[in-house]
Every structure is written in structure tokens, then in C-alpha cells.
N, C-alpha and C positions, 0 to 999 in steps of 0.2 A: 392256827396262825398266829405269827407275830406281827401285829401292826404299829407297835411303837416305833419304829425305826432307829435311825442313829441319832443322837443328839449332837454329836461332835462331828467336825470336819475331820477326817483322813487327811495325812500328808499329800495323799493325792490329789483331793480336792483342793488344797491350799496351792500346790504347784500348777494345777489347771488353772486356778484364778489370776495366778502373777502370770503366767504365759498369755493368758486373754488380755490382761491390762498392758503388758509389754508390746504386743502386736498392736493393739489401739495406740498408744504412744508413739510408735514407730510410724504408724500410718498417718496420724496427725502432723507430725514432724514433717513427712516427705510432702503431702498436700501443703502445707504453710510455708514451706521454704522453697516451693518452685518459684521461678521468675517468669515473669509475664512481661513479654516484648510486643506491644501491639502497634510499632512505628509504622510498619510497611502496610498493615491493615488498614489503619487509621488514615495513610495518606491515600490510600485506593479509595476508600469511602468518600472521602472530601472530594478527590478527583470526580467519583461517578455523580454526587450531588451536583456541582459545578458544571459539569458538561452536559447533563440531563437539563438542568435550567436554562443554561446560555443556549444550547439547541432551541428550545423552546421558545425563548424570547428572542432570538433571530428572526426565527418564523413569523413573529407577529411584528417584528421591527421595532423594538424599543431599545437596541443597545445604541448608547451614545455615551459620553464623558460623563453626564450626570446621572447615569443608572447606578441605582443604590445596590450593589452587589448583595449585600449581606440581608435585607429584606425582602428584596425579590426572591432569591433563592432559598427563603426561609433557614438560613445559617443561624446560629446561636453565636450571638456577638459575645457573649461573657466567656465562651469556651474559645473563640478564635482569637480576641483580641486581650483578653485580663488575663487569661492563662498564660498565653504565650508560648504553647508547645505547638501549634499548628501556623503553616503559612501556604499561602496560594499566590501563583504568579499567572495572570490570566492576559493574553492576548489575543484579539479578533481582527482578522484581516481579510480584506476581500482578495478576489482571485488575482488581482494585478499586485499585491504586496501591501497595500495602503494599509495602515494599522488604523482601526475605527474604535478600537478599544483597548487600553493597557492600562492594568492596574493589579496591584500586589496588597492581600488582606493579610492580616496576622502578623507574628513576629517578622520583623523585616530582615529579609534576605537571609533566611533560614536554609532555603533551598541551596544557596551557594555551599553550605558545608556539608551535602549530602554525601553518604558513604554507601559504598555497595554493600551487598549482604555478605561477600567474603572478608571484608575488611572488619566488621565487627564495631566494636567499640561503643562509645557514649553518643556518636555522630548521629544526626538524623537520618531518617531514610526518607527517599523522594519516590514518588511515582510521577511519571512524565507520560502525556498522552495529547492526540490531536484527534478532533472529529470535524465533521464538515456538515455545515448546515446549508440549506437552500432558501431563497426568499425572491419572489418576483424574478426568477431565472438567473438570480446572481448567486454564486457558490461563497460562502464565508468559510474562512479555516479558523477554527479555535484551538488554540494551543495553551495548554494547562500543565503547570509545575506543581504539585503539592508535596508539601513536607510536613512530617512528624518527629517530634524529639520525645514524646510520650511513652516511658516505659510500662506504664500499667500501675495498679495500686501498691502492689506487694514490694517492688524494687524500692528501696531508700537506703 
């Protein structure tokens, strides 16, 4: 039995190695060239965080004009204010329509330029919603508009 084996690569071995390298390069190119658009998801996450926080705060009656939204709701100030990719406009109203809290945080008026998903482009994406909270038999309406203009890390 011959146990020496072949010391040299055949032409087919070389072809297989080049094909494998080509497939790996194509796969890396496809993965690294993909665009990430997280604007709509980021706006939804910010809305959810704010709505949960404000519903809880209303139930213990802490909402007024001196309410520190960023600290009380555990939001990251450096992300909201310094990076400037997020915005939120919050209004809390009584059942009779009286506004007891109205505040905007983040990049000013980013939600004004919101685009629908069909429009595409570089315009921010928004998420609008409202919740109701109950405190001492009084109903409060929480209106929140959040906006994000953050595409993600790969798009430059």
C-alpha cells in the first residue's frame, strides 16, 4: 500500500480553493454592503419608553411643567440631545382638553419633516400614538410623537 500521498496540488485542488475564496469574498461583500434603516424602529422604541413612563408617572401624580422627562424616564441625554437624531413631542391633557404638560425633547421640530414609508428618502420617520392614564378618577390623554433620522452604522 502506498502511504506517501501526493506532494503537489492538482489543478482541480487549485480550482476548488479559488472557488471557495471567491464565494467567501462575495458573501462578505453582500453582508457589508447592506444598508440598515432603523428610523421607524427607533421611533417606536422611544414612543414605547415614553408612554410607559408617563402612564406610570401620571398614576402617582408627578406630572407638571417642572417634570424632568429625561431623568425620570431613564432616557440617555447624550443620545437624545447631543447626537440630534431623535425627537419627541409629548402632550398630556385632561379629559376636558386642558394641557397640563407639553414638552419637546431632542432635535427641535424633527417630527415636522417626517415622511411616510412610501416616500422613502432621507426624511425622518415618525411614530405617533396616544395612551390614556387614570388617576383619582380623572382620565388623562397622553399624545406622543417621536421621530428618528438615524439610518444606522453602515450607511455613510
